[in-house]
N, CA, C and O atoms as a MOPAC input file, in Angstrom:
PM7 MOZYME 1SCF
protein

 N     47.60300 1    -8.67100 1   -53.14100 1
 C     48.07700 1   -10.02000 1   -52.84500 1
 C     46.87800 1   -10.86800 1   -52.51500 1
 O     46.01000 1   -10.46200 1   -51.74200 1
 N     46.82800 1   -12.06100 1   -53.10700 1
 C     45.78800 1   -13.03300 1   -52.80600 1
 C     46.44300 1   -14.23800 1   -52.16500 1
 O     47.42900 1   -14.76600 1   -52.68000 1
 N     45.89700 1   -14.67200 1   -51.04300 1
 C     46.41700 1   -15.83500 1   -50.32400 1
 C     45.36400 1   -16.92100 1   -50.37400 1
 O     44.24200 1   -16.72100 1   -49.91000 1
 N     45.71700 1   -18.07900 1   -50.93900 1
 C     44.83100 1   -19.22700 1   -50.97000 1
 C     45.33400 1   -20.23100 1   -49.95400 1
 O     46.49900 1   -20.62500 1   -49.99400 1
 N     44.45900 1   -20.65400 1   -49.03500 1
 C     44.82500 1   -21.63300 1   -48.03400 1
 C     44.14100 1   -22.95800 1   -48.37800 1
 O     42.91500 1   -23.03400 1   -48.46700 1
 N     44.95100 1   -23.99300 1   -48.56800 1
 C     44.41400 1   -25.32600 1   -48.86700 1
 C     43.91500 1   -25.95300 1   -47.56100 1
 O     44.60400 1   -25.87700 1   -46.54300 1
 N     42.72400 1   -26.57400 1   -47.57500 1
 C     42.18900 1   -27.16200 1   -46.36200 1
 C     42.98800 1   -28.39400 1   -45.90800 1
 O     43.03900 1   -28.68100 1   -44.71200 1
 N     43.60000 1   -29.11100 1   -46.82500 1
 C     44.42700 1   -30.27700 1   -46.49200 1
 C     45.60900 1   -30.33700 1   -47.44200 1
 O     45.59500 1   -29.70800 1   -48.50000 1
 N     46.63700 1   -31.09400 1   -47.06500 1
 C     47.79600 1   -31.22600 1   -47.94900 1
 C     47.67100 1   -32.33400 1   -48.97200 1
 O     48.67600 1   -32.80800 1   -49.50300 1
 N     46.44000 1   -32.75400 1   -49.25500 1
 C     46.20800 1   -33.76500 1   -50.28800 1
 C     45.05100 1   -33.33100 1   -51.17800 1
 O     44.10600 1   -32.68600 1   -50.72500 1
 N     45.14400 1   -33.69300 1   -52.43800 1
 C     44.01900 1   -33.55200 1   -53.36700 1
 C     43.46600 1   -34.97100 1   -53.56700 1
 O     44.20300 1   -35.88900 1   -53.92600 1
 N     42.20000 1   -35.12700 1   -53.33600 1
 C     41.53600 1   -36.42300 1   -53.38400 1
 C     40.88600 1   -36.62900 1   -54.73500 1
 O     40.18400 1   -35.74700 1   -55.22900 1
 N     41.11400 1   -37.80000 1   -55.34300 1
 C     40.54100 1   -38.08000 1   -56.65300 1
 C     39.88000 1   -39.45700 1   -56.61100 1
 O     40.41400 1   -40.40000 1   -56.02800 1
 N     38.72100 1   -39.55200 1   -57.23200 1
 C     38.02000 1   -40.84300 1   -57.32500 1
 C     37.59200 1   -41.03800 1   -58.77300 1
 O     37.11900 1   -40.11300 1   -59.43300 1
 N     37.77000 1   -42.25700 1   -59.24500 1
 C     37.29600 1   -42.60000 1   -60.58600 1
 C     35.94400 1   -43.26700 1   -60.41100 1
 O     35.87000 1   -44.45400 1   -60.09300 1
 N     34.87800 1   -42.51300 1   -60.61500 1
 C     33.53200 1   -43.08300 1   -60.44000 1
 C     33.38800 1   -44.27600 1   -61.36600 1
 O     33.81800 1   -44.22800 1   -62.51900 1
 N     32.78800 1   -45.34200 1   -60.86900 1
 C     32.66500 1   -46.56400 1   -61.69300 1
 C     31.87300 1   -46.29300 1   -62.96800 1
 O     30.85800 1   -45.59800 1   -62.96000 1
 N     32.36900 1   -46.86100 1   -64.05800 1
 C     31.63700 1   -46.74600 1   -65.32800 1
 C     30.61600 1   -47.86900 1   -65.46200 1
 O     29.65000 1   -47.73800 1   -66.21300 1
 N     30.81800 1   -48.96800 1   -64.74500 1
 C     29.86200 1   -50.06300 1   -64.75600 1
 C     28.96700 1   -49.94500 1   -63.53600 1
 O     29.39100 1   -49.48000 1   -62.47800 1
 N     27.73300 1   -50.36900 1   -63.69700 1
 C     26.78000 1   -50.32000 1   -62.56900 1
 C     27.15600 1   -51.37100 1   -61.51800 1
 O     27.76400 1   -52.39700 1   -61.82400 1
 N     26.78300 1   -51.08600 1   -60.30200 1
 C     26.93800 1   -52.02600 1   -59.19000 1
 C     25.65000 1   -52.83800 1   -59.14500 1
 O     24.57600 1   -52.30700 1   -58.86300 1
 N     25.77400 1   -54.13100 1   -59.42700 1
 C     24.59800 1   -55.00300 1   -59.45800 1
 C     24.29800 1   -55.47500 1   -58.01600 1
 O     25.19900 1   -55.88600 1   -57.28500 1
 N     23.03800 1   -55.40600 1   -57.63700 1
 C     22.63600 1   -55.85900 1   -56.29000 1
 C     23.20200 1   -57.25300 1   -56.02300 1
 O     23.11100 1   -58.14100 1   -56.87100 1
 N     23.78600 1   -57.43600 1   -54.84100 1
 C     24.35600 1   -58.72500 1   -54.46600 1
 C     25.80300 1   -58.89500 1   -54.90600 1
 O     26.36900 1   -59.97400 1   -54.73100 1
 N     26.42000 1   -57.85500 1   -55.47400 1
 C     27.81500 1   -57.94500 1   -55.92200 1
 C     28.62800 1   -56.81300 1   -55.31300 1
 O     28.12900 1   -56.03500 1   -54.50000 1
 N     29.88100 1   -56.73900 1   -55.72000 1
 C     30.77900 1   -55.66300 1   -55.27400 1
 C     31.56700 1   -55.11500 1   -56.44700 1
 O     31.72000 1   -55.76100 1   -57.48400 1
 N     32.06200 1   -53.90100 1   -56.24900 1
 C     32.95400 1   -53.28600 1   -57.24400 1
 C     34.13800 1   -52.67700 1   -56.52900 1
 O     34.06700 1   -52.33700 1   -55.34800 1
 N     35.22000 1   -52.54600 1   -57.25700 1
 C     36.39900 1   -51.82700 1   -56.74800 1
 C     36.43100 1   -50.44500 1   -57.36500 1
 O     36.26600 1   -50.29000 1   -58.57500 1
 N     36.64400 1   -49.44000 1   -56.52600 1
 C     36.66700 1   -48.06100 1   -56.98300 1
 C     38.07600 1   -47.50400 1   -56.76500 1
 O     38.50000 1   -47.35500 1   -55.61800 1
 N     38.81200 1   -47.19200 1   -57.83900 1
 C     40.15600 1   -46.61800 1   -57.67300 1
 C     40.09600 1   -45.20700 1   -57.07200 1
 O     39.31500 1   -44.36400 1   -57.51400 1
 N     40.92200 1   -44.97200 1   -56.07000 1
 C     41.04800 1   -43.65000 1   -55.46900 1
 C     42.52100 1   -43.27400 1   -55.43600 1
 O     43.38400 1   -44.14600 1   -55.32900 1
 N     42.80800 1   -42.00000 1   -55.52400 1
 C     44.18000 1   -41.55400 1   -55.45000 1
 C     44.26200 1   -40.26100 1   -54.66200 1
 O     43.29500 1   -39.50600 1   -54.55100 1
 N     45.45400 1   -40.03000 1   -54.11900 1
 C     45.72800 1   -38.76800 1   -53.44200 1
 C     46.98100 1   -38.16400 1   -54.04300 1
 O     47.96600 1   -38.85300 1   -54.30700 1
 N     46.91700 1   -36.87400 1   -54.25000 1
 C     48.07800 1   -36.13400 1   -54.70100 1
 C     48.58100 1   -35.33300 1   -53.49800 1
 O     47.90400 1   -34.43400 1   -52.99900 1
 N     49.78400 1   -35.68700 1   -53.05100 1
 C     50.31100 1   -35.04200 1   -51.84400 1
 C     50.91200 1   -33.69300 1   -52.19100 1
 O     51.46800 1   -33.50500 1   -53.27300 1
 N     50.79300 1   -32.75300 1   -51.25300 1
 C     51.31100 1   -31.39400 1   -51.41700 1
 C     52.04500 1   -30.96600 1   -50.14400 1
 O     51.89400 1   -31.58400 1   -49.09000 1
 N     52.81300 1   -29.93400 1   -50.25400 1
 C     53.46700 1   -29.29500 1   -49.09600 1
 C     54.35000 1   -30.23600 1   -48.29300 1
 O     54.50200 1   -30.06500 1   -47.08300 1
 N     54.93800 1   -31.23800 1   -48.96400 1
 C     55.82900 1   -32.17100 1   -48.29000 1
 C     55.14500 1   -33.23500 1   -47.46700 1
 O     55.81600 1   -33.97900 1   -46.75200 1
 N     53.81000 1   -33.33400 1   -47.54400 1
 C     53.08500 1   -34.36400 1   -46.78400 1
 C     53.35700 1   -35.73700 1   -47.37200 1
 O     53.22200 1   -35.93500 1   -48.57900 1
 N     53.74100 1   -36.69100 1   -46.52600 1
 C     54.06100 1   -38.05200 1   -47.01900 1
 C     53.45300 1   -39.15300 1   -46.16900 1
 O     53.71100 1   -40.32600 1   -46.43800 1
 N     52.65800 1   -38.83500 1   -45.15600 1
 C     52.11000 1   -39.84400 1   -44.27000 1
 C     50.90900 1   -40.55400 1   -44.88200 1
 O     50.43800 1   -40.19400 1   -45.96100 1
 N     50.41900 1   -41.57800 1   -44.16600 1
 C     49.28700 1   -42.37400 1   -44.62400 1
 C     48.00500 1   -41.55200 1   -44.63100 1
 O     47.84400 1   -40.60100 1   -43.86700 1
 N     47.09600 1   -41.95200 1   -45.52300 1
 C     45.77800 1   -41.31500 1   -45.62800 1
 C     44.73600 1   -42.42300 1   -45.55100 1
 O     44.79700 1   -43.39000 1   -46.31000 1
 N     43.77700 1   -42.28500 1   -44.63400 1
 C     42.68400 1   -43.23600 1   -44.50500 1
 C     41.53800 1   -42.75300 1   -45.38700 1
 O     41.09900 1   -41.60900 1   -45.27100 1
 N     41.05700 1   -43.62800 1   -46.26800 1
 C     39.98500 1   -43.25200 1   -47.20800 1
 C     38.77800 1   -44.13900 1   -46.93400 1
 O     38.89400 1   -45.36300 1   -46.87800 1
 N     37.63100 1   -43.51500 1   -46.76700 1
 C     36.37400 1   -44.24700 1   -46.52100 1
 C     35.26000 1   -43.60400 1   -47.35200 1
 O     35.47000 1   -42.60700 1   -48.04300 1
 N     34.08300 1   -44.20000 1   -47.26300 1
 C     32.92900 1   -43.68000 1   -48.01700 1
 C     31.78700 1   -43.40300 1   -47.04500 1
 O     31.44900 1   -44.24000 1   -46.20800 1
 N     31.20100 1   -42.21600 1   -47.17000 1
 C     30.00400 1   -41.87600 1   -46.40600 1
 C     28.82200 1   -42.34500 1   -47.24000 1
 O     28.61900 1   -41.88900 1   -48.36500 1
 N     28.04200 1   -43.26800 1   -46.66900 1
 C     26.91700 1   -43.86100 1   -47.39400 1
 C     25.58500 1   -43.28600 1   -46.90600 1
 O     25.43300 1   -43.00000 1   -45.71900 1
 N     24.63400 1   -43.11700 1   -47.80700 1
 C     23.30900 1   -42.67700 1   -47.38100 1
 C     22.68000 1   -43.74300 1   -46.47400 1
 O     22.95900 1   -44.93400 1   -46.61100 1
 N     21.82700 1   -43.29200 1   -45.54400 1
 C     21.13000 1   -44.26200 1   -44.67600 1
 C     20.25900 1   -45.18100 1   -45.53400 1
 O     19.68600 1   -44.76500 1   -46.54100 1
 N     20.17900 1   -46.42500 1   -45.10800 1
 C     19.33400 1   -47.42900 1   -45.76500 1
 C     19.62200 1   -47.54300 1   -47.24600 1
 O     18.71200 1   -47.77100 1   -48.04300 1
 N     20.88800 1   -47.38400 1   -47.62400 1
 C     21.26600 1   -47.44400 1   -49.04400 1
 C     21.41900 1   -48.86400 1   -49.54400 1
 O     21.38800 1   -49.10900 1   -50.75000 1
 N     21.58600 1   -49.81600 1   -48.61100 1
 C     21.85400 1   -51.19000 1   -49.01800 1
 C     23.29000 1   -51.38500 1   -49.47400 1
 O     23.62700 1   -52.40200 1   -50.07900 1
 N     24.13200 1   -50.40700 1   -49.18100 1
 C     25.55500 1   -50.49000 1   -49.57800 1
 C     26.45300 1   -50.61000 1   -48.35400 1
 O     26.09900 1   -50.17900 1   -47.25600 1
 N     27.60000 1   -51.19300 1   -48.56400 1
 C     28.60900 1   -51.30400 1   -47.52600 1
 C     29.94400 1   -51.04000 1   -48.19800 1
 O     30.19100 1   -51.50800 1   -49.31000 1
 N     30.80500 1   -50.28900 1   -47.52000 1
 C     32.11800 1   -49.95100 1   -48.08200 1
 C     33.20500 1   -50.24100 1   -47.05300 1
 O     33.03900 1   -49.96800 1   -45.86400 1
 N     34.30500 1   -50.79200 1   -47.51900 1
 C     35.44300 1   -51.08200 1   -46.67900 1
 C     36.47000 1   -49.97300 1   -46.82900 1
 O     36.91400 1   -49.70400 1   -47.94500 1
 N     36.86500 1   -49.31500 1   -45.72800 1
 C     37.87600 1   -48.25200 1   -45.82600 1
 C     39.21400 1   -48.81100 1   -46.29800 1
 O     39.49300 1   -49.99900 1   -46.13500 1
 N     40.03400 1   -47.94800 1   -46.88000 1
 C     41.35100 1   -48.35400 1   -47.35500 1
 C     42.38400 1   -47.34000 1   -46.84300 1
 O     42.12400 1   -46.13800 1   -46.79300 1
 N     43.52600 1   -47.84100 1   -46.47500 1
 C     44.62000 1   -46.96600 1   -46.06900 1
 C     45.59400 1   -46.84000 1   -47.23800 1
 O     46.10400 1   -47.83700 1   -47.75000 1
 N     45.84000 1   -45.61300 1   -47.64300 1
 C     46.86300 1   -45.38900 1   -48.66000 1
 C     48.14000 1   -45.10600 1   -47.89800 1
 O     48.27900 1   -44.07600 1   -47.23800 1
 N     49.06800 1   -46.04100 1   -48.00200 1
 C     50.27400 1   -46.02500 1   -47.17500 1
 C     51.16400 1   -44.82200 1   -47.46700 1
 O     51.06800 1   -44.16600 1   -48.50400 1
 N     52.02900 1   -44.57400 1   -46.49700 1
 C     53.00600 1   -43.48900 1   -46.60700 1
 C     53.73000 1   -43.57800 1   -47.94900 1
 O     54.16800 1   -44.65200 1   -48.36300 1
 N     53.84600 1   -42.45800 1   -48.60500 1
 C     54.54000 1   -42.35000 1   -49.89000 1
 C     53.89400 1   -43.09700 1   -51.04600 1
 O     54.50600 1   -43.21700 1   -52.10700 1
 N     52.66600 1   -43.60900 1   -50.87400 1
 C     51.93400 1   -44.20600 1   -51.98700 1
 C     50.84100 1   -43.23400 1   -52.41500 1
 O     50.44600 1   -42.35700 1   -51.64700 1
 N     50.36000 1   -43.39100 1   -53.63200 1
 C     49.38700 1   -42.42200 1   -54.13200 1
 C     48.03000 1   -42.96400 1   -54.49700 1
 O     47.15400 1   -42.20400 1   -54.90800 1
 N     47.82400 1   -44.31500 1   -54.35200 1
 C     46.54700 1   -44.86000 1   -54.80200 1
 C     46.15300 1   -46.08600 1   -54.01400 1
 O     46.97900 1   -46.74500 1   -53.38200 1
 N     44.87100 1   -46.37000 1   -54.06900 1
 C     44.32100 1   -47.57400 1   -53.46200 1
 C     42.97400 1   -47.88100 1   -54.10400 1
 O     42.52100 1   -47.15900 1   -54.99200 1
 N     42.33300 1   -48.96200 1   -53.64500 1
 C     41.02400 1   -49.33700 1   -54.18900 1
 C     40.04400 1   -49.57400 1   -53.04400 1
 O     40.29600 1   -50.36100 1   -52.13200 1
 N     38.92300 1   -48.86800 1   -53.12400 1
 C     37.82300 1   -49.08000 1   -52.18500 1
 C     36.94000 1   -50.16900 1   -52.72500 1
 O     36.73500 1   -50.26300 1   -53.93600 1
 N     36.41100 1   -50.99400 1   -51.84600 1
 C     35.46700 1   -52.01900 1   -52.25200 1
 C     34.09300 1   -51.59800 1   -51.73800 1
 O     33.90500 1   -51.35900 1   -50.54500 1
 N     33.12900 1   -51.51100 1   -52.67200 1
 C     31.75100 1   -51.16800 1   -52.30200 1
 C     30.87300 1   -52.34800 1   -52.66000 1
 O     30.90500 1   -52.84100 1   -53.78800 1
 N     30.08400 1   -52.80000 1   -51.68800 1
 C     29.20100 1   -53.95300 1   -51.88600 1
 C     27.74500 1   -53.50600 1   -51.82100 1
 O     27.39200 1   -52.61700 1   -51.04600 1
 N     26.90900 1   -54.13000 1   -52.63800 1
 C     25.46400 1   -53.87600 1   -52.60400 1
 C     24.76600 1   -55.10200 1   -52.08400 1
 O     25.05300 1   -56.21600 1   -52.52000 1
 N     23.84300 1   -54.90900 1   -51.14500 1
 C     23.04700 1   -56.03300 1   -50.64300 1
 C     22.20100 1   -56.61900 1   -51.75600 1
 O     21.91900 1   -55.94500 1   -52.74700 1
 N     21.79600 1   -57.87200 1   -51.60000 1
 C     20.98100 1   -58.53000 1   -52.63500 1
 C     19.66300 1   -57.77400 1   -52.87600 1
 O     19.11800 1   -57.78500 1   -53.98000 1
 N     19.16400 1   -57.11600 1   -51.81100 1
 C     17.89100 1   -56.41200 1   -51.95400 1
 C     18.05600 1   -54.89300 1   -52.12500 1
 O     17.10400 1   -54.13900 1   -51.92200 1
 N     19.26000 1   -54.45100 1   -52.49700 1
 C     19.49100 1   -53.01100 1   -52.69800 1
 C     18.62900 1   -52.52600 1   -53.85300 1
 O     18.62100 1   -53.11700 1   -54.93300 1
 N     17.90000 1   -51.43600 1   -53.60800 1
 C     17.00400 1   -50.85900 1   -54.62300 1
 C     17.81100 1   -50.25700 1   -55.76100 1
 O     18.80500 1   -49.57400 1   -55.51500 1
 N     17.40000 1   -50.49900 1   -57.00800 1
 C     18.12100 1   -49.89800 1   -58.14300 1
 C     17.89200 1   -48.39000 1   -58.21800 1
 O     16.75400 1   -47.92100 1   -58.22900 1
 N     18.98700 1   -47.64200 1   -58.26800 1
 C     18.94600 1   -46.19000 1   -58.40000 1
 C     20.36700 1   -45.66200 1   -58.30300 1
 O     21.25400 1   -46.36800 1   -57.82200 1
 N     20.60200 1   -44.43500 1   -58.74900 1
 C     21.91200 1   -43.84700 1   -58.54700 1
 C     22.07300 1   -43.47400 1   -57.06000 1
 O     21.11400 1   -43.04500 1   -56.41800 1
 N     23.27500 1   -43.63900 1   -56.52900 1
 C     23.57400 1   -43.28500 1   -55.15000 1
 C     24.63500 1   -42.20600 1   -55.12500 1
 O     25.71900 1   -42.37800 1   -55.68200 1
 N     24.32500 1   -41.10200 1   -54.48500 1
 C     25.30200 1   -40.02500 1   -54.30400 1
 C     26.11000 1   -40.35100 1   -53.05300 1
 O     25.56600 1   -40.38200 1   -51.94900 1
 N     27.40300 1   -40.59100 1   -53.22300 1
 C     28.29200 1   -40.96300 1   -52.12500 1
 C     29.34600 1   -39.87200 1   -51.91800 1
 O     29.57300 1   -39.02800 1   -52.78500 1
 N     29.97900 1   -39.91500 1   -50.75100 1
 C     31.06700 1   -38.97100 1   -50.47000 1
 C     32.28900 1   -39.76200 1   -50.07000 1
 O     32.26300 1   -40.54200 1   -49.11800 1
 N     33.35600 1   -39.55000 1   -50.80800 1
 C     34.65100 1   -40.12800 1   -50.49400 1
 C     35.28300 1   -39.24800 1   -49.42900 1
 O     35.37600 1   -38.03400 1   -49.60800 1
 N     35.71900 1   -39.84000 1   -48.32300 1
 C     36.29500 1   -39.07800 1   -47.20500 1
 C     37.74400 1   -39.50100 1   -46.99000 1
 O     38.05000 1   -40.69300 1   -46.93800 1
 N     38.61800 1   -38.53200 1   -46.86800 1
 C     40.02900 1   -38.80100 1   -46.57500 1
 C     40.32500 1   -38.21100 1   -45.19900 1
 O     39.99100 1   -37.05700 1   -44.92800 1
 N     40.95000 1   -39.00200 1   -44.33500 1
 C     41.33400 1   -38.53800 1   -42.99800 1
 C     42.84500 1   -38.66200 1   -42.86800 1
 O     43.43400 1   -39.66500 1   -43.26900 1
 N     43.46700 1   -37.62200 1   -42.29800 1
 C     44.91200 1   -37.63900 1   -42.15600 1
 C     45.33000 1   -36.70200 1   -41.02000 1
 O     44.55500 1   -35.87300 1   -40.54200 1
 N     46.58200 1   -36.87300 1   -40.61400 1
 C     47.17300 1   -35.97200 1   -39.61700 1
 C     48.28400 1   -35.19400 1   -40.30100 1
 O     49.12700 1   -35.76200 1   -40.99600 1
 N     48.26900 1   -33.86700 1   -40.08900 1
 C     49.29900 1   -33.01100 1   -40.67600 1
 C     49.66500 1   -31.95700 1   -39.64100 1
 O     48.80500 1   -31.21000 1   -39.17400 1
 N     50.92900 1   -31.90000 1   -39.29100 1
 C     51.40100 1   -30.96400 1   -38.26500 1
 C     50.59900 1   -31.09300 1   -36.97000 1
 O     50.27700 1   -30.08800 1   -36.33500 1
 N     50.27300 1   -32.33900 1   -36.57300 1
 C     49.55500 1   -32.59900 1   -35.33300 1
 C     48.06000 1   -32.31800 1   -35.40000 1
 O     47.37200 1   -32.42200 1   -34.38400 1
 N     47.54200 1   -31.96400 1   -36.57000 1
 C     46.14200 1   -31.65200 1   -36.74700 1
 C     45.41500 1   -32.79800 1   -37.46500 1
 O     45.93700 1   -33.35700 1   -38.42900 1
 N     44.22000 1   -33.14100 1   -36.99600 1
 C     43.36200 1   -34.09900 1   -37.68500 1
 C     42.65500 1   -33.35200 1   -38.80800 1
 O     41.93900 1   -32.38700 1   -38.54200 1
 N     42.83700 1   -33.76900 1   -40.04100 1
 C     42.22200 1   -33.08400 1   -41.17400 1
 C     41.36800 1   -34.05300 1   -41.97700 1
 O     41.62400 1   -35.25700 1   -41.99800 1
 N     40.35400 1   -33.51500 1   -42.63500 1
 C     39.48300 1   -34.32800 1   -43.48000 1
 C     39.25800 1   -33.61000 1   -44.81700 1
 O     39.21300 1   -32.38200 1   -44.89600 1
 N     39.12200 1   -34.41700 1   -45.84100 1
 C     38.82000 1   -33.90800 1   -47.17300 1
 C     37.73600 1   -34.78600 1   -47.75300 1
 O     37.66300 1   -35.96400 1   -47.40500 1
 N     36.90200 1   -34.26800 1   -48.61100 1
 C     35.85800 1   -35.08100 1   -49.21900 1
 C     35.67200 1   -34.78700 1   -50.69100 1
 O     35.96300 1   -33.69300 1   -51.17500 1
 N     35.17900 1   -35.79100 1   -51.38400 1
 C     34.94700 1   -35.67900 1   -52.83200 1
 C     33.65500 1   -36.46300 1   -53.14700 1
 O     33.58700 1   -37.65800 1   -52.85700 1
 N     32.64200 1   -35.82100 1   -53.72700 1
 C     31.42200 1   -36.56400 1   -54.08900 1
 C     31.60900 1   -37.40000 1   -55.34300 1
 O     32.39500 1   -37.05300 1   -56.22400 1
 N     30.88300 1   -38.49800 1   -55.41100 1
 C     30.82000 1   -39.30500 1   -56.61100 1
 C     29.54300 1   -40.12500 1   -56.62000 1
 O     28.88200 1   -40.25800 1   -55.59000 1
 N     29.19700 1   -40.66700 1   -57.75400 1
 C     27.93300 1   -41.38900 1   -57.92600 1
 C     28.20100 1   -42.84300 1   -58.31800 1
 O     29.08500 1   -43.14500 1   -59.12000 1
 N     27.39900 1   -43.73100 1   -57.71800 1
 C     27.42100 1   -45.13400 1   -58.09700 1
 C     26.00100 1   -45.51300 1   -58.52200 1
 O     25.04300 1   -45.23700 1   -57.80100 1
 N     25.86700 1   -46.13900 1   -59.68000 1
 C     24.56900 1   -46.60300 1   -60.15400 1
 C     24.36800 1   -48.04700 1   -59.70800 1
 O     25.15300 1   -48.92900 1   -60.05600 1
 N     23.30200 1   -48.28000 1   -58.93200 1
 C     22.96300 1   -49.63800 1   -58.48100 1
 C     21.86000 1   -50.15800 1   -59.39500 1
 O     20.88100 1   -49.46300 1   -59.66200 1
 N     22.03000 1   -51.38800 1   -59.87100 1
 C     21.00200 1   -52.02700 1   -60.70700 1
 C     20.55200 1   -53.30700 1   -60.05500 1
 O     21.26600 1   -53.87900 1   -59.23100 1
 N     19.35400 1   -53.76700 1   -60.42400 1
 C     18.78700 1   -54.97700 1   -59.87000 1
 C     19.56800 1   -56.19000 1   -60.34300 1
 O     20.11500 1   -56.18500 1   -61.44600 1
 N     19.62400 1   -57.22200 1   -59.52500 1
 C     20.27300 1   -58.47300 1   -59.91600 1
 C     19.43300 1   -59.14400 1   -60.97700 1
 O     18.20500 1   -59.06300 1   -60.95700 1
 N     20.10800 1   -59.81600 1   -61.91500 1
 C     19.32500 1   -60.54600 1   -62.94600 1
 C     18.50400 1   -61.64800 1   -62.29300 1
 O     18.91600 1   -62.24400 1   -61.29800 1
 N     17.35800 1   -61.90300 1   -62.86000 1
 C     16.44500 1   -62.94000 1   -62.33100 1
 C     16.81900 1   -64.31300 1   -62.77800 1
 O     16.15200 1   -65.28300 1   -62.41900 1

């Protein structure tokens, strides 16, 4: 017998942007959660950013019984062009326990046009 224990009752999915994030602009990143084991409560989704990345992200709450939302990621005007390895973080409560899940993804930052 093999027993697999899921760390959280949600599977986290992120659609990494296909377009680059231009310095001084913002992009919307679609995120979704697939609920399991009867879990139906809200899920808070945020992004862990590298230090001094020049990026800012606004967390999004995926409401009870909904499966998707959009994160907004902004790049400062002086953000250095390069790929950024980010971590999508989901926080939730299940059976009285605080749980977290994460999913890596990459955002390409490019310089603003002159």
